[in-house]
C-alpha positions, -999 to 999 in steps of 0.1 A, spaced: -945 539 -251 -932 542 -286 -896 547 -294 -885 577 -315 -861 569 -342 -842 592 -366 -849 587 -403 -821 572 -423 -809 600 -446 -777 585 -461 -756 554 -464 -719 552 -468 -705 524 -489 -672 509 -481 -651 489 -505 -620 471 -491 -590 461 -512 -558 445 -500 -540 478 -493 -567 505 -496 -603 512 -483 -626 533 -504 -656 552 -489 -684 571 -507 -719 584 -501 -743 560 -518 -768 588 -524 -744 603 -550 -735 589 -584 -708 562 -585 -685 589 -600 -692 613 -571 -666 623 -545 -650 596 -524 -621 591 -500 -595 564 -502 -572 555 -472 -545 529 -466 -560 498 -449 -539 503 -417 -552 539 -413 -588 526 -417 -581 499 -390 -567 526 -367 -598 547 -373 -622 518 -365 -603 511 -332 -605 548 -323 -642 550 -332 -649 519 -311 -631 535 -281 -603 510 -282 -575 534 -290 
């Protein structure tokens, strides 16, 4: 039995800096829209997404 997989349609790129995390859609130009959040907010988001919060 073959497994069905969804095609990959996009990739997010994440750049970490000491106090800020930057996220953007790699399909768009490097000057395209992005979001920047404080590192502690990103850490809280990851805990929430992992079901740890």
